[in-house]
N, C-alpha and C positions, 0 to 999 in steps of 0.2 A: 681154227682159222690160221692161215699162214700170214707171216709178216708181210705187210703191203709193200715194203721197199726192198725185199731181198730176193735174190735168185741165185741158184747154184753157180751159174755161169759167171755172175759178177764176183762171187767169192773167189773163183779161180784166177781172176785178174789181179789179185793182190797177193803179196807175199805172206808167209806165215808170221804170226805175231806171238811174241812171248807174253805171258801174263804179267800184269803189274800189280804191285802191292804197296799202295801209298795211303790207304785210308786210316781211320782211327784204329790204333792197335796193330797196324799192318807194317810190314817192312818195305823197303824200297829196292828189293833185290833184283827185280826184273822190269824192263821197259819194253813194251810192244812198239813196233815201228815199221818203217819201210826202208828198203835199201836206198842208200844215198841221202836219207833225210838228215838235216842238220839242225833242226829246231825241235822243241818239245812243247806239249801242252799237258797240264795236269788239272784235275777237277775232282770234286766230291759231289754228293747228291743229297737233295733235300726232298723227302717224301711227304712233307707236310700237306701237300695238296690232296693227299689221300686221307686226310683227317688225322694223321699221326703226327707226333712231334718231330722236329728236325732230327735227321739221322746223325746221332752222335755215337751210336754203338752199332755193332753188327746186327743186333736184334731188331733194330728199327726198320730194316728192310721189309717191305710188305710181303705177306704170304704169297707164294707162287712165283715170285721174281727170282730167277736163277742166275742170270747174267746181265751185264750191261755192255752194250756195244756203242763205242764212240765212232761217229762218221764225220770226217772233216772234208768239206768241199770249199772250193774257191773259184773265183771268176776267171774266165779266159782273158788274158791280157796280151795285147799286141799279137794275137794269133796263137799264143801259147796256152794250152789248157793246163790248169792246175792239177797236180798229181793228187787224186783223191785217196783218202785213207779210211780204212775200217779196222778197228781193233776191239777185241772182246776180252772181258775179265769177269771173274765171279762177282756177283752182286754183293756177296758177303764181305768183300774187301773194302767196301765203302767208298772207293774212288780208284783212280788210275792215272797213269802217265802214258802218253802216246808220242812217239817220234814222228814228226811230220815235216813236210817241205815248207820252208819259210814263205810267207805271203801276207797280204793284207786283205781286208774285207772278207775274211774267212767265216764260214758258218759251221759251228760244231753242233751236231745233233746227237743227243744221248738217248738210246733206246733200251728200255728195261724189258727183257724177254723172259717168257715163261717156257714151259715144256713145249717142244716142237717149234721153238722160235716164234711163239705167239707174242705180238707186241702188246704189252700191258700198260706201260707208262712211257712218256717221252718228255724231253726238255731241250732247250736251245740256248746257245750263246751266239750272238751275232757281232759283226764288225770286229772280229778278232784279228790281231796282228801277231805273227810269229816271226821272231828274229833269229837269224842264223847263230848257233852256238848258245842260245839262251832258252830258258823254260818260261813259258807264259802260264801263270796261274789263273785259271778261270774262276777260282773260288768255288762257290756252291751252285750247282745247276738245279733249279726247281723242277721236279718231275710231276707230271699230271697224266691222267688217262687221255689217250688219243681221241680225236674227233673222228669216229669211224663212220664211213658212208659206204655201204656195200657196193654201190655202182662204181665207186672210185678205185676199188682195190686193184683191178688190172691196170688202170691208168697210172697209178703211182708206182706200181711194180715195174712197169715197162719204161717209164719216162724218167727214172731216177738219174740216168746219165744224160738226159736231154738238157740243153742249155737255153735259158731265156734271154731276154734283151739285156739283162745285166751281165751276161756271160757266166752267171752262176747256175748251179743245178736248179732246174725249174721246180722240182719237188721241194727242195730246201727253201726256195723263195716263197712258194705257195703256202707252205706250212707256217710262215711268219706273217701271213696276211689275214685280214678279217674274214675273207671268203672261206678260209679253212675252218674257222671256229664257229661260223654260223651254220646251224643244223636245222633250223626251222624255216620252211619255205613260205614266203609271203605271197607266192603266186601258184596257181594250179599246175599240175603236170601237163605237158604239151604232148598229147597223143602217144604217150609212152616213149617218145624220143628223148625228151629232156626230163630228168628225174625231179621229183618234188623237192629233193634237197638241191635247190637250184644253184647254190653257190659252189657246189662241188665241180669236179672235172666234168662228169657226165651231165651235170645240170647246165653247164655253159656250152660244152662242146658236143653233147649228145653221146649216146652209148657207143656209136660206131664212127667216130670222127665226123659227125654229121655237119658240124660248122666249125671250121678251123679258126675263123676270125669272128667270133660272136659279137664283138663290139662294133663291127661295121654294119652298114645298112641303115643307120640313123633311125628311121621309123621302125625298122624291124630288129633293131639291136636288142640282144638279150639283156643288156644293162638296163634298158628302159623298162623291162618287165618288172624290175624291182624298184628302180629309182625314179619312176614317174607316176606311180600310183598314189592315190590318196594325198595329192598335193606335195609329193616328195620331189623337189627340184624341178618343177615344170618349167620355170623361167630359164633355169640353167640349161635345160634340154633345148628349149627353143632357140636360145642364143647360139649355141654351138651347132645345132642342126642347120641353122641358117648359113653358117660359115662352112658347112660340110666337114665339121671337125669330129672325128671319132672320139669316143670317151677315152680310148687308150692313147690319144694324142697327149693327154696329160696324166691320166691315171693308169697305173700298171696293175692289171688284174692279179698277177702272180706275186707281185711285191709292191703293195700299196705305199710303202715307205721309201720307194725309189728316190734317192736323195735329190736328183735333178729336179723333181717335181716341186717340192717345197722351195728349193732354191729359186727356180724360175718364178714361182708364185710370189715370192718376196722381192723379186727384182723389179726394176723399172720396166722391163719388157713384159712382165707377167702380172703386175699389179693392176687390177681392173679399174681402180679409181684414179689412176694417173691421168693428167690432162691430155697426154698423147692419145688416150683412148676415149676420153669422156668429154673433151671440150666441145666437140660436135659429133654428129653421126657421120663419121668420115666415110662410111660405106656409100653414102649418097653423093660423094664429091669425087669426080673423076681425077682431079689433080692431087688428091690426098690418099685415096684408097690404097695405093700401092705400098705405102709405108705405115698406114694407120689402121690396117685391117688384115687379119691373117689370111683370109681367102684372096684379098686383093693383092697381097705380096706374092702369094703362090702363083696366081694368074699372071702377074707381071713378069716374074722370073721365068716361068715356063714358056712365055710367049716372046721373050727378049724385049719386053716393054712395049709390045704392040697392043696388048690387052690390058688397059688400065680403066676400063669402063666401070662406072658405078654399078653395084649389084644389090644395094639396099638390103644388106644382111644384118644391120644393126650394129651397135657398139660392141667391141670385143677387144680385149688385150690379146697379145700374141700367145700362141699355143705351140706345143712341141713341133707339130707338123707345119708350122710356118716356115721354119728353116730346114727341117728334115723332111724327106720325101715319103717316108713310110709311116703308116699309122700304127704299126706294131713293132717294127725293128728299126731302131734309130741309129745304132752305132755306125758312124761313117756315112750314113745315108743323108748327105748334105745336099741341098739344092745347088745345082751347078750353074755358075756363071763363068764361061770359058774366056780365056784371054784377057781378063781384067774388065772392069766395068767402065762403060762410057756414059757419063752422067750428062743429062740434058739440063742446061741452065736456062731458067726462064720458061720452063715447060718440058714436057716429055716428048720423046721420039721426034716426029716431023714438026712439032710445035715448038721445039727448043730454039732459043735465040743463039745459043752457043753450047759448046760441050767441054767437059773436062775428061781427059783420058787418064784413068787410074792404072797403076801397075798391076800385073797379075800376081795375086797373093794367095793363090790356092783356095782353101776352104774359107779363108777370111774374106774372099770376094763377096760372100753372101752378106757380110756386115756393111759393106761400103755404100750400097744404094741409099739407105736411109740415113746415112751420116755423111753424105757427100756435099751438102748444101744445095740450095735451090737457085741461087744467083751468084754470079762472080763478076769480075771487072768487065769482061767482054760482053756478057749479057746485059749489063747496065748500059754500056756504050751503044749496043745495038737495039736495046729494048725501049729506050727513052728518046722521044723525038723532040720534046720541049722541056728543057731543064728549068724553065721559069715557072712551070706548073706541073710538077711531077711528084707523085707519092713515092716515098722511100721504098727502094727495092730490098726487102728483107732477105738476107742470105739463109735464113731459117735457123733451126735449133740443133744443138748437139752435133754440129758438123765436124766431128772428130777426124774423119777421113780427109776432109778438105785441108785441115791443118796438119795432120800427121804427115801426109804426103806432099805438103807444100804446094797444093794445086789450087787452093781457093783464094778468095779475096780479090782485091784490086792491086795489080802489080805493075802496071805499065805507065808510071808517072812521067818517064822521060820522053815519051813520044805521044803524039795525038793519034797515032794509028791504033787499030783495034787488034793488034797482035798481043797475046797474053805474055809471051816471053820475048824479050828483045835480043838482038844479036849480041850486044854487050852483056846481056843476060842478068838474071836476078840472082845475086849472091846470097841465097837464103840458106845454103847448106855448106858451111865451112869453106866458102870460096869456090865451090863447085858450080859450074854453069849447068842448068838443067833445062830441058825442053820436054814438057809432059813427063814421060816415064823414062827418058833416055838422057844420059849425061853427055852434054855437048862439048864441054871443055873441063880440064882438070889440071892441077899442078902435077909435076913429075912424080911427086910422092906426097903422102899425107899421113899424119900420125893416126888418123881416124879410119884407116882402111887397111885390110890385109886380105889379099894382096893389094898393091897400089891401084888406085882408080885410073881408068883410061877412058878416052872418048868412045862412046858407043855402048858403054856398060849400062846395065839396067839400074834403075833408081833404087831397087831393093835387092837384097841378097848379100853374098859375101863381099861384094864390092860397093855396097851402099855407102854414100857419102856422109851418113850420120848413123850413130850406133844403133838406134832403135829400128832403123831400116833393115838391119841384119837379122832381126829376130824372126824365127819361124820359117826360114826359107831353106837353109842348108843343113839344119840340125847340128852342124859343127861337131864337137866331140860328144859322143854318147856317154852317159854316166848313170849310175844307179844309186848313189849315196850322197849324203850331205858332205861327207869327207872329201869326195871327189870335187865337189863344187868349191869348197873352201880352198882346196889345193890349187884350183884353177887361177887364183890370185888375179881376179879382174878380167879373165878371159871368158867369153861366152861359151856355154856348154849346154847341150841337151835342149835346144830351143824348139825342136820339132820341125815339121815341114808344112804346117797348116796356116802359115802367115802370121802377121804381127797381132791382129785382133785376137785370134785364138790363143796365141802364145801367152799373151798378158792377161786377157779377161776370162779365159777358162783355165789356162795353165795345165800342168801335167795331171791334175786331178779332175779336170773337166768340170770345174765349179760353175754351175749355171746361175749363180747370183751375179756373175759378170763383174765381180769386185776385183779390180786389178791388184789391190793390196793382198788379198787372199792368194792370188796367183804368185805374187812376189814372195810371200812367206812359204809357199809350197816349193819354191825353187832357190834357195831354202833358207830357213832361219832356225837357229838352235837357241834355246834359252828364251828368257823374257826380259824385255827392256822396259824401263819406266819412262814416263814422258820426258822428252828432251834429255835423255841420258842413255849412253851406250854401256854403262857399267855392268848391267845385269844380263847382257845378251851378246851372243856371237852371231854375226850376220854375214851371209854370203848371198844375199837376196837377189832376186831378178836374174836368175840363170847364171849366177856367179860373177856378174859384171860389177855390181855395186858392193864389192867386198867390204865387210865391216861397216855397213851402213844399214840402219833401219830405214827402208825406203819410204815408208809412210811418214816417218819423222822428217826426212829430207824434203819430201814433197810438200807436206802441210806446214811445217814449222820454219823451213828455210826458203824454198822456192815460192810458195804461195804468197807470203807477205810481200816479197819483192815484185812479183807479178801484179798483185793488187795495187801496189804503189805506182807501177808503170801505167796501169790502166787508169788510175785516178788522174795522172798527168795527161793521158790521152783524152779522157773525158773533159778535163778542164780546158784543154787546147781547143777542142771542138766547140765548146761554149764561147770561147773568145772569138771564134769565126762565125758565130751566129747559129750554131747547131747544138741545141740543148737536149741532152739525152735523158730519157725516162724509161723505166721498166714497162710503162703502159703503152699500148698501141696508140699511134703508129711510131712510137719510139723516139722520133726526133721532132723537136718543136722550135719555134722561133724564140727570140730572146725573152719573150714574155713567159715562156715555159708553159703556155696554154694552147696557143695556136699551132696546128700541125704545120711543119716545115714543108713547103712545096717549091719555093723559089731557091734553087741551088746556085744561082749566079746573080745574086741580088746586088744592088748598088750600095747598100749599107746593112749592118747587122740587125737593124730593127725590122727589116722587111724580109730577110732571108739569110742565106749563107754567103760569106764573102771570103775569097782567097785572092791575094794580090797575084795578078797574071795567071790565075787559075782558069779551069774550064769545068763545065758541068759534070762530065763523067768522073773526073778525078775528084771533084768536090764530094759528090755522092759516094764515090769509091772510098774516101777516107772514113765516112760514116759507116759504110758497109764493113770495112775492116774492123772497126770498133765493135759493131754488133756481132760479127762473126766470132771474134775472140770472147766477147762477153757471154754469148750463149753457148760456146763450146764447152766450157767448164774445166777442161783438162789440158788446155793448150800449154801450160807451163811444164807438163810432163810429156805430152805426145811429141811435140817438136818445138822446143823452146827457142831454138835458133831462128826458125821461120817466124815464130810469134814475135820475137824481138825485132826482126827485120821489118815486119809489117808495122809495128808500133813506131819504130824509128823513122821509116820512110814516110808514114802518114803524117807524123808530127812535123818533120822537116818540110814536107810539102805545105802543110797548113800555115807554117810560119813564113815560108819563102816563095812558095809558088812553083818550086822545082825540086828535083831530087837527083843527087848524084849517087849511083848505086855503090860506089866504093867508100863513101864517107864514113860508114859505120865501122869499117875495118881499118883502124888507124895503122899505118905502116910502122914496122919496128923502128924505134928511135925517133918517131915523130913527137913533137912537143906541142902540137896544136891543142888549144883549150877546147874541151867539148862544147863550150858555149859558142864556139865558132861554127859548130855544126848544127846544134840545136840550142836555142836560148832557154836556159833553165832559170834565169834570174827572176823573170816575171812570175813564174810559177812559184818560186821560193817565196817571193814577196807575198803572193796570195795565200800561201800556206801559213805564213806568220800572221797575216792579218785576220785569218779565220781561226787562229788558235791551234792549228795543227803543228806538229813537230817539224821544224825547218830541216832537220836531218834527213827527212824523207827525200829531199832533193838529191842528196848525195847517194842515197840508195838507188834512185832512178838513174842517175848519171852512170853509176857503175854497172847497172843491170842492162841497159840498152845500148851502151857504147862498148866497143871492143878494141883493145890494143893487141895487135898480132905479134906478140912476143912471149917468150916463156917466162919472162920476169916483168910483168906489168907494173906500172906505177902503183904504189900501194893503194888498193881500194878504188882506184879511179876507173880502170877498165877491167872487164872480166871476159874470160872465155865464154862462149855460148853455153 
């Protein structure tokens, strides 16, 4: 029998290797390798799977084994195919060292060969990292008899150089899956086309490439031949068939441990028990299906939001083919939203009362629709005809895009018109005037932009008026090491071109848990820090910008408490005006805390909401701003300047009935007391009377007011 993964032609593609002697009793005189290789791997072998003791002597090598061949394969990264390595040495040596090209996520396959290169035993090491100039010790590789399937021999021999969705050798991936090790068929042979060993290559694809995509077809899928008999996953099948989701949308047949799959399953997007997927059967709701159902989202994106009809497919969390277009090949196959997303507020498409225009952020465009909010100031003004009897317009949940890009909420306090951005404009981003996605006015120079911001510049990219807006647009300086990032000393590097959402929530490792802290650590952190201490770690996190900071520590232990204190003040102030907030629907209640608030321009706070010289849209708008930030969860990280501006303007309006856009930005040298802008004293008195720390007031004063000088009064004003 010939070795299933070997051909003479493939051998000719590799340079000659020298024999290595590194096992027990062996010398280290020779190292096999490839020309230009700068790293090494070394390994020994355990034949215990053959019923023998662990190989500690040459004699422990099983009878018939003459040589061991190491094969090293790696994924294709950014279009560059990893240089594959094959090196052989006598089995009697007990181990060997191979010179290889550095890389990550490498798979090392050890093949024990007999006479005529017959494969007798094999073993694997996965997720191997080889560093330039260093030797990676793989320890002992356990060797076992291969799972031989006669129909698969030509498949494996021919496709060893083929690449799967991981970019890795499809054979190396397949041999690490359960499909390789299962040799007993639970289903009958299909007319000689599909073999009884149904989990093998021929069992799924047929003997002559009969079915290149056997997971497709839903009712005819080969997957269901095994996984829907005898009560095995029938409900699972029905759920995903209804949404026209292929099995391979989540499960990779050649590599079942494909890391993105468990990451997604554990994330909020993929956890089937989350309220976003289980609160209702959202597939039956036209206004909900586009974001709360995988098929609904695909239909909406593909039709430019003209098809959001309910399809009654049942409850389902998001699957891989929600955001990706291919059911089998995901890399870079992202659903396309060109030119940036235009969000309908108060409804979709022609039913929308108003719109928000988001900047074009490349692949991150696909994230915006479901995080854009559902109501804003303009839709409130246009969508409510009687503010004496109106239910609260909920901006919706997790509206990160609306906060990140400063496009959501109620922002037009200074005018009764329905224009979202005033000519004097909304100074939400370091004093830069914005109108939708375009900068309308800017200072001659600013320390937060390189090059200097100018009128007409886009809201995102290298001229973005806030640092996070620069991420993922121009890639800046490319880098390949942590040392490069640390050397950048606070300058952005290697952010990619896929937009801000992808840059932070997937990061360079494409982490599908969508945990931004994991992305921050990947870009990069060295060492390990203890809680509230930098002593044990060296940090260059978040693409080099937050040099020497543990970004999770900064966000959770520094920013979050201040944000919570500011939101507590905001909530307290709304209650003083007769709008009592609760986590329970419909969220705002009258002063009794029980009756739903519907009169937003009442005569007194016992019957509804009251703001001196206020008006209905602005009154409800202040409540909308609170709910937007409360439900967003990450406002203190996404765009804290915009978040502070919303809080400051809303509270000032609730206290005085008007807002001056410039008041939060105290001019350099000004001596005005912040209590002249917002009254903190009544809140402070309330804190003391309820037993809360009075010092919280000072925290809030410093957090939401800003003195525009490089040397602010100690603790009184802060930069955004």
